[in-house]
N, C-alpha and C positions, 0 to 999 in steps of 0.2 A: 389661409384661410381654408376652411373645411373642405374636403374634396365634394360632400354633397350638395353643400352649400354653392360651390362652383359649377357645380354640373346645374343647379336648378337655374341660377342666373345664366347660363347657357340658354336653358330652354326658353328661359323669358325673352332674352334679347334674339333669339332666331325669328325671322318674320314667319317661315314657314309653318312655325309649330303653332296650333291652337290652344290656349290655355285662357281659362278664366283667372288667372293670376295676373298683376300688376304691382311695378315697383313704384313707389313714390319717393322719390330721391332719398335712397336708404341711408347716406352719409350727410348729406347738407342740410337733412330734416330735423336733426340731432342737435339740441342746443344745450350747452352744459350753463345751468342757474349757478350753482355753487360745487364747489370742491373741496376734499380735505386731503391731506396725508394720514393725518392722525386726528382726533376728535379732542377738542378742548372745550371747558366749560367754563362761566362766569363765576369762578371759585369764590365763597365767601372768604372774609378775611379769618384766620386760623385754621382753615381745612388744612390737614396732614397730607398734602399731593404726593409727599416722597414715599408714601405706604402704599406699595403693589395693591393691598386689599382697600384701599378707599378710591385710588385712581391709576388704572393701567390703560393707557391709550392702545395699547396693543390689543386689548381685549373686548373695546368698545366698538360694535356693529350695528350700524343704523338698518333696521327693518322695515319701517313705516314713515309715512308721509301724508300730513293733511293739510289741504290749501284753503286758506282762508282768505278775506279780502286783501289784506295787506301784509301779511305773514304767511310764514310754514310753519309746522309742526315736525317734530322729528321724535320718532320714537328709536330708543336705545336698550331693548332689554339687558337681561342681566344674564347673558348667556355665561358668561364666564365672571371670575372675581374681577374686581378694579371698575367696575362700573359705578362711575358716580352718583348718576343722575338718569332715570329713564324717559322723560319727557321734557323736550325743549324748543325753543322757537327763534326763527331768525326773519327778519323783515326779507320780503321780497325784493324791494330795491337795494338788497346790501350787496357791494361790488366786492370782488377780489376774492383770492384763495382763504382756505382754510379760515373761515370767519368764526369767533368763538360764539358758542351755543349758549343762548341764555335759557337758564333752566325755568319749567314753568309748573305752576304758575309762581310758587319761588321754592327757597331749599328747604320749608318746614314740612313740605310733602315728599322729601326724599331722604335716605338714611344711607349715606355712606358707608362703605365696610360691611364687618359682620355684625351689625348693632342688635340689639334685641329691641322688637318692637311689639306694640300694643294694636292688635288687628281691630280694634274697633275705632280708631283714629282714622282719619281722612290720610292715609299715606298711600303712596305710589310703592308700589313693589318691583314689577317689570312688567312693562309695557310692549307688545309688538307692533299692534295697529292701534288705529284711532280714526273717527270718521266726525264730519261736521254736517248736521242736519242742517234744513231749510231755515229753521230759527235762530240760525248764528250760534248754536249750540256745540260744542265739542265733546263726543262720547270716547270715551278712555276705557279700553278694555286692560283691567289689569289681572295678569295671569297668575299672580300671587307667588310665584316658585323665583326661587333663586338660585343663579349658578346652573341652569336646566342641562348646560353641556357637561358639566364637573359632576357637583354632587346632588343635585337634583333636590334643594332643601325645600319642602313644603312651608315657605314663611308665614304667608296668611293664605285663604281660600281666596279665590279670584271673585273680583267686583266690576261693576262700571261706574265710574264717576263722570257725571254730566257738569260740564262748565257753561256759563254764561260768557261767550267770548266780548262782550260789552264790559262786564265787571270782572272778569275771571275769577268768580267765584262759584263754588260746586253749588250746584241747583238740584239734585238728585243722586243717591246712591242706590245703586241696585246690587242686591247680594243674591246669591246663587244658593239655593237650597241643598243640601247633601244629595237627595234623591238623582239630583242631574249630574253628580260627579263621579269620578270613578278612580281606581288608585293612583293614577299618574297623571290625572288630567292636565292639558297644559291649554288653555283657551289664547289662540293665536290669531284672529281675525274675527271682524264683526261687519255686518251687513244692517244697516237701519233702513227698513221697509216702511214709506209714508203712502203708499199707494191708496190705503184706504183712511189718511186722516184727513179730517175736517178743513177745507179752507179756511186760512185766517186761523190757524188753532195755535196751539202750543208746543208739537211735536211731543206729547206725551201719549198720544193715540196711535202708537207704532207698534209695529213687529220687529224685532232684533234677532237675527241668525246668527250663530257664534260657532266658530271651527273649533272642535277639541282635537288636536293634533297626533297627542301621543295615545291617548284613547279613543280612536278614532270615532268621530259622531258629529251631529249639528244639534245643537241648543238653543231652542227657541224662548224668546222672551216675548209674553205680550203684556204689552205695559197698561193697557186699559184693564185689565182684570189682576194685574200684577201675578201672574202664573207662570212657570218655567217648566218645559218638558224637554225631553231628549228624544232624538231618531238616530238610529245609524243603518249601516248597511255594507256588503263587501266592497262596494265600489270606493268607500271611503278610506280604506285600508292601504298601507303600501305594497306594491308588488316586488315579490324579492328579485324578479329579473331587472328592476330597474333600481336597485339599489345603491348600484355605484353610478354618480355621475362625472362627467366630463368636460372641463372648462380650459379651454387652451392648453391641454394637456396635461394638468393637474386634474388627478382623479380622487375623489372621495367619496365615503360611503356613509349613506344618512338614510335612514329607513322613517321619514316623516309621514305619516297619514295626511287626511285633508288639513290643508291650509289656505290654498289658493281657494277664495271665494268672490262673488260677484254678483249683482242682479239687474236685470234688464229695464227695472223700474215699469214694468208691467205684469209679467207672470212667472219668469222663470229664473232660478238660482242657479247660477253655474258653477261648478265646485272641481276641485283637483288634489291629488294627494301630491306631494312632492316625489315620491318614488314609483311615478308612472308616466307612461307616454299616452295616457288618456285625458278626457274630457268629458264631464257627465252634466247632468241636469236634473233637477228635480222642480215639480209645481209650487208655488207658493201657497195655493190652496191646501198642497198635500201636507206642507210643515206646518201650516196654520190650525191643522183640525186636530191635533194633539197628537198622543203618543199612539204607534202603530197598534191596532187591534192584536191580539193572540193569535200565533199562527200564521202571518201577514207579512211580505215585505214590503218594505219602501218602494214606490213605483219611480224608481230611477231610469234614466234613459242614458244612453250612450250617444255622444256630441260626435267625437271623432277621435281618429290617433293623432299625436303629434310628432315631430319628426324627433324629439327629446324631451326631459324633464322641464317643469317648471313650477314657478310659485306665484307670481304675479297676474292679475287678471282684472281686467275693465271691459265694460260694456260702453261702446261709441254712440251718438245720438240716435244713429239709423240703426242700432241693437245690434251690430258688429262686434263678435268676441275679439278682443286684443289680448295678446298674449306672449308671452317673449321665452321661448324654446332656448333653454341654457348652453347646450354644446354649440348652438348656431350664433350664440351673442347676439341676436335680432330680436326686431320688436315687430311681430305680424297681426294682420287682423283676417278674420272669415266671417263672413255675413251667412247665417244661415237660412235666410229668407231670400236672397237672391244668388246664393252659392260663390260670391264675389270673394276673393281674396286677395290682400296687398302684403306687401313688405314695408312697412313704417319706416324702419330705419334698421342699418346696420353697421356695427362698431366693434372688432374683435378686442378693443382697448376700455372704450367706455360700457360697454353693456355687458359686462361681467357680472352674473347674477343679479337678476331684477327681483328685490324682493318685495316690493309693492309698485303699485302703480294707480292713480287717482285722477280723473278728468275733474277740472275746475268748475264748480259751479257758476263761477263768473263769467268763464269763459268754455263754453260746452266742446268748443275745438281745440283745446290745450291741454295736452296729457303730461302728466308730472311723472317721473321717475325715481326709484332708491336702487342706485348700484351701489353695491357693497363690496364686492369681493369677498364674499363671507368664506370660500372655500379656503382662501388663503389664509383667514382668522381660524378657520376649523382645524386647519393641516398646521397650524404652527409654524407657516413660512413667509410671514407677512415681509414686506420691505417696508420700513417705516418711512424711506424717502421716496416711494412712491405714491401718485393718487389712488387712496384706496376707497374714498367713499364719495360718491357723486349723487347731486340732486340734478337731473336732466328732465328737458321739455322737448315735446315732439308738438309740432304744430297738426291736427288731424285734417283729414279731407272738408271739404263743406258738405258734410253730410245731410241728404235729403231724408225724410222718414220713410219706412216703408210703404210700397205700393198697398194700395185697398186690398188688391187682387191677390198679392204675394201670400202664402199659406201660411197659417199660423200654427204654430206647435201645438200638438192636442194630445191630451194621454189617453184620447180613444180614437187614435189614429194612426196609421201608417204610412210612411213616407219610400215611396219608390220614383225611380225614373228622373232623380237627381243627377247633375253632372259635379264631380268631386274634384278640386283643384287639386295641383299635383305637390303642393307644400304649404305647410308644413303635416297637412293631415294626410294618413295613408287610408288608399282604398280599403274596404274593410269586405273580405270574404265572407259572405253569410254561412258558408260550412265550417269556418275557424277563425279564431282571432288570435292566430298567433302573428308575430311580428314578420314584416315584409322585407325583404331585402333592399337595399337602395334601388338596385336594376328595376326590380318589380314595381316601385313607388314612380317612377320616371318613365316606365313603359304603358301604365295602366291610367292613361289620363280622362278615361270617358266611362270609368267605373259608377254602379249607382250606389246613394249614398245612403245607407240604413240607419233611419233613426228609430232606434229598436228597445225594448225594453233590454235593462243589462241585470245580470242575477244568475245564481244558480239554478239548475233547471234539474229535475229528476228526484233522487233521494231528497229527504229534508234537510235544508242546511243548516248546518252549526250556529250559523251567525244570526240566524233569527232569534237565537235566544237573547241576543242584544237589544231585541225591541221589546222584550217582554219585562215584567215587573215593573215598569215605573208606575210610581204613585202619583194619581192626577186625581184632583189637584194635589200640588205638592204640601207638604207639612209645611208649617213655620217655624218649625223648634229649632233654635239656635245651638251652634255647635259651641256647647259648654267647653269643649277642651280650648278652643282658639277664643271663645268669647265673641263668637261672629254671630250675628243673626239678621234677621230682616228688621230691625228696630230703628233705621234711620229716617227720620221724618214721616213718620207713621207707613210703615211697611213699603216704602218706595214710592207712596204715592203722592209725588209733589206736583204742583201746577205753577208754571210760570207762564206768561205770556211771552209772544215774539219779542225781539232784540228790536234794534232800531231798523228800519225798512230797508236802508239799501245795505245792511249786512256788513257794514264798517266793523272793524275791529281795532281796538286801543291798545298798543304796546305800552304796557306797564313796566 
């Protein structure tokens, strides 16, 4: 157990120590739903699974999960060669270890190996994460990049396919105009913002926020106007000081930009690069307003500093931020409205590299996690006899909504006088943004929490150029080289009614 985590537990247990941190059954609260040594699929007859370019289980990493009424969807992107399919599903009630994944929606959407593909087809190339909306539809973000950690082949431009889970049919395809793409864009995560949708609507009046990890930025899609734009900020870039991560003594270097992203379903989008110890936020109104005007910087706020790097983020029903510091192999929550913090789970074996976390729409107090041991896949020292992939569940506390008198984050307000919990956020000195030592963390329990603007001050920032030159609205010119454009179902404008009222899904 890491010494910093031991010190923290001692502080929590000591009755004489005053702290706003609570531990909620950090080991008993963690449940294993499914687990695999190595992932296998329901291979079709005749597929040559002996070819390592077609199927190499030592290269198949789960990075995303989506929770439906009666099944789970799992994303396995093409990080390396040998990833046979990129989306699969299993029933929620499926018991036992290493269940075979059912490729979704069927094998016609997947191309194993290094096959030539036609980008106008409804093919899935590489999916990192996926989401389910309130209309019982699965939004699949396809990065279009094959072998992103090997030769980074740009197989097809990125896109979103939307599946009606009642029929398992594609009901919408969203293509991204070239103006929002950069040289090595890699779309890895998405948020569906339904806060302005019409009640009883069809979920086509939403905003979607998409993370570009390699060319750091956030792409915004307005589904009502069928328009897309891009914003960026230095906070979305990796920090070289945190390029190296450490999980159970396995150290690896990965300079990923913004990848963790979540929404509090009211106003704030939280995001974090992998290579950082910080968590940031930006208002949905800012993202919805369109590209940033010339010579202006995106108004990003610094939420706090974590104990180590992380990817997975979620927001609990009381608007607490749930996150997973990698080195500590823990799941923690922080409520910026009450300043309360809890450790929801701690397990050095099962909580290694949490790539994604999702709160079930059908049980808001149930959190699903994907634990992948990505670091062992990445370092090529995986033990195929160990359990390397897990779908985990945590029962969240019975949260109550924030009190009406609690402060509301605002971009016209500075916050002072708040008490900062001691783990895993570091107290921030307003005169410095340097990392604090472990001793400073545990001796500074009553520091104010400056929720303040983040960005470069003084001379003009070279990063401001990242917010310039965006065409708005975007042109609809197709990419002739790859035969790809916004031509599917009338420039993405497809309207479908909600699925069955209870959101049940049918396994096909």
